[in-house]
C-alpha positions as a Markdown table, in Angstrom:
| # | Residue | x | y | z |
|---|---|---|---|---|
| 1 | Met | 114.6 | -7.9 | 26.8 |
| 2 | Asp | 114.7 | -8.0 | 30.6 |
| 3 | Cys | 112.4 | -10.6 | 32.1 |
| 4 | Asp | 111.3 | -8.7 | 35.2 |
| 5 | Phe | 108.8 | -6.6 | 33.3 |
| 6 | Ser | 110.6 | -3.4 | 34.0 |
| 7 | His | 109.9 | -2.8 | 30.3 |
| 8 | Asp | 106.2 | -3.1 | 29.2 |
| 9 | Pro | 105.9 | -6.1 | 26.8 |
| 10 | Asp | 103.0 | -4.1 | 25.1 |
| 11 | Ser | 105.8 | -1.8 | 23.7 |
| 12 | Ile | 107.3 | -4.6 | 21.7 |
| 13 | Pro | 105.3 | -3.7 | 18.5 |
| 14 | Asp | 106.6 | -0.1 | 18.8 |
| 15 | Leu | 110.2 | -1.4 | 19.1 |
| 16 | Leu | 109.8 | -3.5 | 16.0 |
| 17 | Ser | 108.1 | -0.7 | 14.1 |
| 18 | Ala | 111.0 | 1.6 | 14.8 |
| 19 | Ala | 113.5 | -1.0 | 13.7 |
| 20 | Gln | 112.0 | -0.8 | 10.2 |
| 21 | Thr | 113.9 | 2.5 | 9.7 |
| 22 | His | 116.7 | 2.2 | 12.3 |
| 23 | Asp | 119.5 | -0.4 | 12.8 |
| 24 | Leu | 119.4 | -0.1 | 16.6 |
| 25 | Val | 116.4 | 0.7 | 18.7 |
| 26 | Ile | 116.6 | 1.1 | 22.5 |
| 27 | Gly | 113.5 | 1.2 | 24.7 |
| 28 | Ser | 114.1 | 3.6 | 27.6 |
| 29 | Arg | 112.5 | 3.5 | 31.1 |
| 30 | Tyr | 113.8 | 7.0 | 31.8 |
| 31 | Ile | 112.8 | 9.4 | 29.0 |
| 32 | Asp | 109.6 | 10.7 | 30.7 |
| 33 | Gly | 110.7 | 10.4 | 34.3 |
| 34 | Ile | 111.0 | 7.0 | 35.8 |
| 35 | Gly | 108.7 | 4.3 | 34.4 |
| 36 | Ile | 109.5 | 1.4 | 36.7 |
| 37 | Ile | 107.1 | 0.5 | 39.5 |
| 38 | Asn | 108.3 | -3.0 | 40.6 |
| 39 | Trp | 111.9 | -2.4 | 41.7 |
| 40 | Pro | 113.4 | -1.9 | 45.2 |
| 41 | Phe | 114.6 | 1.7 | 45.6 |
| 42 | Lys | 118.3 | 0.7 | 45.7 |
| 43 | Arg | 118.1 | -1.2 | 42.4 |
| 44 | Leu | 116.3 | 1.7 | 40.8 |
| 45 | Leu | 118.9 | 4.2 | 42.1 |
| 46 | Leu | 121.8 | 2.0 | 40.8 |
| 47 | Ser | 120.2 | 1.7 | 37.3 |
| 48 | Tyr | 119.2 | 5.3 | 37.0 |
| 49 | Gly | 122.5 | 6.6 | 38.4 |
| 50 | Ala | 124.5 | 4.3 | 36.1 |
| 51 | Ser | 122.6 | 5.7 | 33.1 |
| 52 | Ile | 123.2 | 9.3 | 34.1 |
| 53 | Tyr | 126.9 | 8.6 | 34.7 |
| 54 | Thr | 127.4 | 6.8 | 31.4 |
| 55 | Arg | 125.6 | 9.6 | 29.5 |
| 56 | Ile | 127.9 | 12.2 | 31.1 |
| 57 | Ile | 131.1 | 10.3 | 30.7 |
| 58 | Thr | 130.6 | 9.1 | 27.1 |
| 59 | Gly | 128.3 | 11.8 | 25.7 |
| 60 | Ile | 126.0 | 9.3 | 24.1 |
| 61 | Pro | 122.4 | 10.5 | 23.9 |
| 62 | Ile | 120.8 | 7.4 | 25.5 |
| 63 | Tyr | 118.8 | 7.7 | 28.6 |
| 64 | Asp | 118.6 | 4.0 | 29.6 |
| 65 | Thr | 122.1 | 2.4 | 29.1 |
| 66 | Thr | 121.5 | -0.4 | 31.6 |
| 67 | Gly | 118.3 | -1.9 | 30.0 |
| 68 | Gly | 117.9 | -4.9 | 27.9 |
| 69 | Phe | 115.0 | -3.6 | 25.8 |
| 70 | Lys | 116.9 | -3.4 | 22.5 |
| 71 | Cys | 116.4 | -4.4 | 18.9 |
| 72 | Phe | 119.2 | -4.8 | 16.4 |
| 73 | Thr | 118.6 | -5.4 | 12.7 |
| 74 | Asn | 120.4 | -8.2 | 10.9 |
| 75 | Lys | 122.3 | -5.5 | 9.0 |
| 76 | Ala | 123.7 | -4.0 | 12.2 |
| 77 | Leu | 124.7 | -7.4 | 13.6 |
| 78 | Lys | 126.5 | -8.3 | 10.4 |
| 79 | Ala | 128.3 | -4.9 | 10.6 |
| 80 | Leu | 129.8 | -5.9 | 13.9 |
| 81 | Asp | 131.7 | -8.6 | 12.1 |
| 82 | Leu | 133.1 | -6.1 | 9.6 |
| 83 | Asn | 134.2 | -3.9 | 12.5 |
| 84 | Gln | 136.1 | -6.9 | 14.0 |
| 85 | Ile | 137.8 | -7.6 | 10.6 |
| 86 | Ile | 138.8 | -4.0 | 10.3 |
| 87 | Ser | 140.1 | -3.8 | 13.8 |
| 88 | Asn | 142.2 | -7.0 | 13.5 |
| 89 | Phe | 143.7 | -5.8 | 10.2 |
| 90 | Glu | 144.7 | -2.5 | 11.7 |
| 91 | Lys | 146.4 | -4.3 | 14.6 |
| 92 | Glu | 148.2 | -6.4 | 12.1 |
| 93 | Thr | 149.3 | -3.7 | 9.6 |
| 94 | Thr | 148.4 | -0.3 | 11.1 |
| 95 | Val | 146.2 | 0.4 | 8.0 |
| 96 | Glu | 143.0 | 2.1 | 9.0 |
| 97 | Ile | 139.8 | 1.3 | 7.1 |
| 98 | Ala | 136.5 | 3.2 | 7.7 |
| 99 | Ile | 133.1 | 2.3 | 6.2 |
| 100 | Val | 130.5 | 5.1 | 6.1 |
| 101 | Thr | 127.0 | 4.9 | 4.8 |
| 102 | Ile | 125.5 | 8.2 | 3.5 |
| 103 | Asp | 121.8 | 8.8 | 3.2 |
| 104 | Thr | 120.4 | 10.4 | 0.1 |
| 105 | Phe | 118.9 | 13.3 | 2.0 |
| 106 | Lys | 122.4 | 14.4 | 3.1 |
| 107 | Val | 123.9 | 14.8 | -0.4 |
| 108 | Ser | 122.9 | 14.8 | -4.0 |
| 109 | Lys | 123.9 | 12.0 | -6.3 |
| 110 | Glu | 126.3 | 14.4 | -8.2 |
| 111 | Lys | 128.0 | 15.4 | -5.0 |
| 112 | Phe | 128.3 | 12.0 | -3.4 |
| 113 | Glu | 132.0 | 11.5 | -4.5 |
| 114 | Asp | 132.9 | 15.0 | -3.3 |
| 115 | Leu | 131.4 | 14.3 | 0.1 |
| 116 | Ser | 133.2 | 10.9 | 0.4 |
| 117 | Leu | 136.5 | 12.7 | -0.3 |
| 118 | His | 135.7 | 15.4 | 2.2 |
| 119 | Ile | 134.9 | 12.8 | 4.9 |
| 120 | Ala | 138.2 | 10.9 | 4.2 |
| 121 | Arg | 140.1 | 14.1 | 4.7 |
| 122 | Thr | 138.3 | 15.6 | 7.7 |
| 123 | Trp | 138.1 | 12.3 | 9.6 |
| 124 | Gly | 141.8 | 11.7 | 9.1 |
| 125 | Val | 141.5 | 8.0 | 8.3 |
| 126 | Gly | 144.9 | 6.4 | 8.5 |
| 127 | Lys | 148.0 | 7.1 | 10.5 |
| 128 | Lys | 149.1 | 10.7 | 10.0 |
| 129 | Asp | 152.8 | 9.9 | 9.2 |
| 130 | Lys | 151.8 | 7.1 | 6.8 |
| 131 | Ser | 148.6 | 8.3 | 5.2 |
| 132 | Asn | 147.6 | 4.7 | 5.1 |
| 133 | Gly | 143.8 | 5.0 | 5.4 |
| 134 | Val | 141.0 | 3.7 | 3.2 |
| 135 | Leu | 137.5 | 5.1 | 3.3 |
| 136 | Ile | 134.7 | 3.1 | 1.8 |
| 137 | Ala | 131.6 | 5.3 | 1.3 |
| 138 | Ile | 128.3 | 3.7 | 0.5 |
| 139 | Ser | 124.9 | 5.0 | -0.5 |
| 140 | Asp | 122.3 | 2.3 | -1.0 |
| 141 | Gly | 119.8 | 4.9 | -2.1 |
| 142 | Tyr | 122.0 | 5.9 | -5.0 |
| 143 | Arg | 123.4 | 2.4 | -5.4 |
| 144 | Gln | 126.9 | 3.9 | -5.3 |
| 145 | Ile | 130.2 | 3.2 | -3.6 |
| 146 | Arg | 133.4 | 5.2 | -3.5 |
| 147 | Ile | 136.8 | 4.1 | -2.3 |
| 148 | Gln | 139.1 | 6.9 | -1.1 |
| 149 | Asn | 142.7 | 5.8 | -0.6 |
| 150 | Gly | 145.3 | 7.7 | 1.3 |
| 151 | Asp | 148.6 | 8.5 | -0.4 |
| 152 | Gly | 150.3 | 5.6 | 1.3 |
| 153 | Ile | 147.7 | 3.2 | 0.0 |
| 154 | Thr | 147.8 | 4.5 | -3.6 |
| 155 | Leu | 151.4 | 3.3 | -3.6 |
| 156 | Leu | 150.1 | -0.2 | -3.0 |
| 157 | Ile | 146.7 | -0.3 | -4.8 |
| 158 | Ser | 146.4 | 1.5 | -8.1 |
| 159 | Asp | 143.3 | 3.5 | -9.2 |
| 160 | Glu | 142.7 | 0.8 | -11.8 |
| 161 | Glu | 142.7 | -1.9 | -9.2 |
| 162 | Thr | 140.3 | 0.1 | -7.0 |
| 163 | Thr | 138.0 | 0.5 | -10.0 |
| 164 | Asn | 138.1 | -3.2 | -10.7 |
| 165 | Ile | 137.3 | -4.0 | -7.0 |
| 166 | Ile | 134.1 | -1.9 | -7.4 |
| 167 | Lys | 133.3 | -3.4 | -10.8 |
| 168 | Asn | 133.9 | -7.0 | -9.9 |
| 169 | Gln | 133.3 | -7.3 | -6.2 |
| 170 | Val | 130.7 | -4.6 | -5.5 |
| 171 | Ile | 128.4 | -3.9 | -8.5 |
| 172 | Pro | 127.2 | -7.5 | -8.9 |
| 173 | Tyr | 125.8 | -7.4 | -5.3 |
| 174 | Phe | 124.5 | -3.9 | -5.5 |
| 175 | Lys | 122.5 | -4.8 | -8.6 |
| 176 | Lys | 120.7 | -7.3 | -6.5 |
| 177 | Glu | 120.3 | -4.8 | -3.6 |
| 178 | Glu | 122.6 | -6.9 | -1.5 |
| 179 | Tyr | 124.5 | -4.0 | -0.1 |
| 180 | Phe | 126.1 | -5.7 | 2.9 |
| 181 | Glu | 127.4 | -8.5 | 0.8 |
| 182 | Gly | 128.9 | -6.1 | -1.7 |
| 183 | Thr | 130.5 | -4.0 | 1.0 |
| 184 | Gln | 131.9 | -7.1 | 2.7 |
| 185 | Ala | 133.3 | -8.4 | -0.7 |
| 186 | Cys | 134.9 | -5.0 | -1.3 |
| 187 | Leu | 136.5 | -4.9 | 2.2 |
| 188 | Leu | 137.9 | -8.4 | 1.9 |
| 189 | Glu | 139.4 | -7.8 | -1.5 |
| 190 | Ile | 141.1 | -4.6 | -0.3 |
| 191 | Ile | 142.5 | -6.5 | 2.7 |
| 192 | Lys | 143.7 | -9.4 | 0.5 |
| 193 | Leu | 145.5 | -7.1 | -1.8 |
| 194 | Leu | 147.1 | -5.1 | 1.0 |
| 195 | Lys | 148.3 | -8.2 | 2.8 |
| 196 | Val | 150.2 | -9.3 | -0.3 |
| 197 | Arg | 151.6 | -5.8 | -1.0 |
| 198 | Leu | 152.7 | -5.1 | 2.6 |
| 199 | Lys | 154.8 | -8.2 | 2.9 |
């Protein structure tokens, strides 16, 4: 949080309340016009202009990209580490791994696997000429996980091995509702296997 009181400290409870259902919450000074009264005009123009520019260039639907009034959940911060692991592994091997979480309101339990396969195909996870992608789809609401391997990966990791990863690495954590830990264990086991097979 910025220390110049451009954000109202009285809004902190609202920020924390929103974080109960969202991994990232951003407090904006610019949703209902401009809500800053203690800045010089030049500073205000720079901040407001930068937010507009960022929104146009990147397309992100965030009105205040320069503010520090943000709340990350522990889950979101841990996920940043997973992203780094995935990024480093791709640089090392060209294998692409994607992790997607699917809310229960988006799909029925019976259609969860079909949706995960659809996402793997439409997202194009993996290099096109190698089909070396892995999609890990998770629904904590259904306590389910699916691993969709590209054709290039199935030559390295069998369906039986994929099933064993879920059985031995994921399910023990999911039973305890430790979804991040189960996902991390799954990811690390896949990477460990691929590193050996790609040598």
